[in-house]
N, C-alpha and C positions, 0 to 999 in steps of 0.2 A: 522347168519340168523335164526338159530333155536330159539335163545333167543328172537329175534324180533317177530317171529311167535307166540311164547308162550305169550309174553306180549300183542301183538295185540289181540289174541284170548281171553285172559283173560279179558282185559278191555272191549272188545266188549260185551262179555257175561254178565259181571258185569253191564255194563251200560244198556243193554237191560232188565236185570232183576230188577235193582234198580229203573229205571225211573217210571214204573207203581206204585211201592210202594211209591215213592215220590209224584206222582200224587194223590194217595189215601190219604196220610197224609196231603198234603197242605191245603185243605179247613178246616180240623179239627184244624189246627194251625194258620189259618188266613193268609196263604201265597197265596193270590189270586190277580190276576191282573184284576182290574175292567176296563171295557170299558170307554173310554173318547173320546172327539172330536179329540184329537191329535193322537190317536192310531188307528190301522187298524182292531182290532178285535171287534166284536159286543157283545160278551158274556164273563162273567168272566172265566178266564183261570188260572189254578194252575201255580205258578212260583217257584217251588222248584226243578226244574230239574237240577239246578247247583249243588245241593248236590249229585245227582246221578253221575254226571260227575266227581266231586271231589273225591268221595269215590272210584269210579272205578280206577282212576289214582293212588290214594294214596295206595290202597290195592295192586295194581300191583307193586308199588315201594317197599312196605314192603316185598313182596314175593321174590324180587330180592336179598335181603340179605343186610348185614351190610356194605359191601364194597360200594354198590350203595348209601346207606343212608349217609355214611361218605363223599363221593365224591360230592353229590348233595344235601346234607342236607339243606343248606341255601336256595336253590330254593324251596324245599318242605315246609320249615318253612315260608318263605315269602309268598308263594302261599296260605298256610293255613290261614295266617293272613288276607290277602286281601279278601279271600273267606268268612271268618267268618264276616269280616266287611261288605261285600256285603249282607250276610244273614241278618244281623241286619237292613241294609238299606231296604231290601225287606219287612221286617215285620213292622218296626217302623219308618224308615226313618233316614237318616244321613245328616248332612250339608256337602256340597261339600268340604269345607275346611278340615273337619275331614278326609274324604276319601283321600284327597290329602296328608295330613300329614302322614297317615298310609302308603300310597304308597311310599312316600319319605323314610320313615323308612325301609320299605321292600327293596327298592333299595339300601339304605345305608348298609343293612345287606349283600347284594350280594357283594358290594364293599369290605366290611370288610373281607369277606371269600375268596377274590381273584377272584371273577367273576365280571369283570368290563370292560368298554370300554377302550382300551389302545392306543388310537390314539394320545394322547397328552403327552408331556414330563413332564408336571407338574401334580402331583397327584391330586391336587384340581380340575383341569379341567377334569380329568378322572372321579372323583367323581360326579361332576356336570353333565357331559355327561351321566353317568350311570343312575343317578336319573331321568334326563329329559327323556331319552329313555324309561325307565321302566314306568314312569308316563304317557307318551304319548301313548305308545302301549297298556297299561292296559286300559286306558280310551277310546282308539280307538275301541277296541273290544267291550267295554261296549256301546259305541255310535252305533256300527254296529248292535247291537241286537235290530233291529227295524222292522224286517219282518220275517215271519216264515222260519226257516231253514237257515237264512243268516249267523249269527255269528258262529253257529256250523259248517256250511259247509265251510266257509272261513277259520276257525281255523283248520279244518281237512286238507284242501289243504295245508296250511302253514306247519302244522306238518308233512305231508307226504314229502314235499320237504326238510324240515330240516332233517328228518330221512334218506332220500336218500343221502344227502350231508354228514351226519355223517358216513354212511356206506362206502362212497368213501374214507374218510380220517381216518377211523379206530377209530372214537370216539363213541365207542359202548355204554357207559353209558348214555351220553346225547342223543344218538340215541334211546336208549330204552325209555327214557322219552318222546321223540317225538312220538314214536310208541304208547306209552300209551295214550297220548293226542289224537292221531288219532283214536284209538279204542274207547275211551270214547265218542268222538264227533260223530262218526258214529253210535254207539249204541244209543245215545240220538236222533239222526236224525230220527230214526224209528218212533218217536212220535212227532217230532218237524217240519217235513216238512208240507207244506201247504195242508190241514188245520191243524194247530198244535193243539194238545190237552194238551200240557204242554209247559211252557216257562222255560228257564234256570234261569232267574232273574240275579241280580247283583252278586249273589254268584257264578254263573257259568261264566259269562262274565269277571268278574275281575280275577277269577282264571285262565281262559284261556289266558287273555291278559298278566298277569304277567308271567305266565309260558313260553309263546311264546317269550316274551321280553327277559327273562333270557336265553332261549335256543339260541336266536340270538346272545347274547353276548358271550355265552360259545363256540360257533362254532369257529373252527380254520381251517385254510387252509394252511398247511405247504408247498404246492407246488406253492404258489403264495404270493405276497406281500400285506401287509395291505393297501397300497396306493390304491389298486384295490378292495380287498375283503371286505372292510368296507361297500360297498354298497350292498352286497349280502343279509343280513337280511332286509335292507331297501326295496329292490325289493320284497322279499318274502312277507313282510308286507305292500306292496305298496298300496293295496286297502283300508285297514283300515286307513292308514296314509292319503290317499287322501280324503276319506270321512270325516274324522274329520277336516282336513284343510278346506274343502269346507264349512262345517257347521260353523266353527269358523269365517271364513271370511264373510260368508253370514249374520250371526247374528250380527257381529260387524258393518257391513254396515247398518243394520237396527236398530242400536243402542240398541241391545238386549244383555243380558248377556249369553255368549255361554254355561256356565256351568249350569245355572238354567232355561234356557228357553227351554221348550219342543216344538216340532213342527215336521211336516211332510216335512222336508227340507233336508233329507239325499239323497244320490245318488239313493237308491232304490225307494224312493218316487217320485223322479223326473223322473225316467224311467217309472213309472206307469202313471205319468202325461202326458208323451209323447205317451201313448197308449199301453204300454205293460201290460200284466196281472201281478199279483204279482209273480206267479211262473216263468214267463218269465223273469221278472226283476231279480229275485234271480239267475236263471240259467245263465243269461248274466253276472252277477257279478262273478259267479263261473268260467266262461270261462276267464274273465279278470284276475282273481287271478291266474288261472292255467298258462296263458301266462306269467305273471310276474314271476312265479316260474321257468318256463323254461328259461327265460332270466337270472334269478339269477343263475341258474345252469351253464349256459354258462359263466357267469362272474367269476365263481370260478376258471376257467382255462384260462381266457382271459388275453391278454397282456394289458398294460396300455392304449394303443390307442384303442383297442377293447372294453375294459371295460368302458372307459369314453365316447366312442361313443354310446354304449348302454345306459349308464346312462343319457347322455345328451338328447338322443331321448325320453327316458321315461319322463324325466323332462319337456321337451318341450310339449309333449303330455299331461302331467298333467296340465301344465299352460293353455293350450288351453281348456282342460276339465273344469277347474275352471271358465273360461270365458263363455264357451258355456252353461254350466249347470245352470248358473245364468239368462238365458234368456228363453223366451217361445220357444217351448211348455213345456220345462222341469220345469220351475219355473215362477210363476206369483207373482208379488209383492202383498202381502195381503193388 
């Protein structure tokens, strides 16, 4: 617990201190998010906040010592790679296929280092499952970065629940990484809550998505069976998964490319369409993510019947949400 407090406090202070510096540097290096019809902000906003998040988490990792780096080195290397790729995209732009290839390589690195989904008997299936999970969650957090404070807040909630679960099962190293992500996100949120004066950009959202995806894989629950606990990280990351699934389905129905088509068609935008303010929409999604985290915590100790009852009810609710959010007042066909 002392180590957790040290890591949390360190990353929190580093993020609080580094974010204003990133905000000052951003316009001088051309890292500005210009207002467009598809975006919710009306003035240019610096988008170098992801570098502050990344540096806070990485510096905390370095301070923990070589044992930590050896145990979780592949996560930090992969997270560094996708974050750097996001930084390039923020400044000059990258084709979606390039980012997908980079994410696949980072996911393959996790597999090669022994951090992989172990649900299947055949190694190839485990490799495919690992790469798909990493790619989906990484892009889900990137997609979720569409309203002030949303991606950072949801990532903080997910990291908090991962840290809690790690403390219960004695996984202190991956727990420390979770706490580092939590502190970095909360420090950044000082400046990113509505009205935000800095955005994280792809460098931050891709870093957070990859790191949370890797933590979800690394989690172990020795007191329960994999047949139940596989759904724990899925529930914790349930909101980003739902939002990305909704956007993909909605855009495909409209014969649009989900990867390259921008638009105000995310869950947050649809809640605003229904009458909520932007702050209320973000806070509502915080509550949803927190409830999913509580359900995931219950599932860590649940029996097979209890676990699949919870999972089934969440899945049914999600299917209903996909149907309802495609209709007025949440969404009107353009």
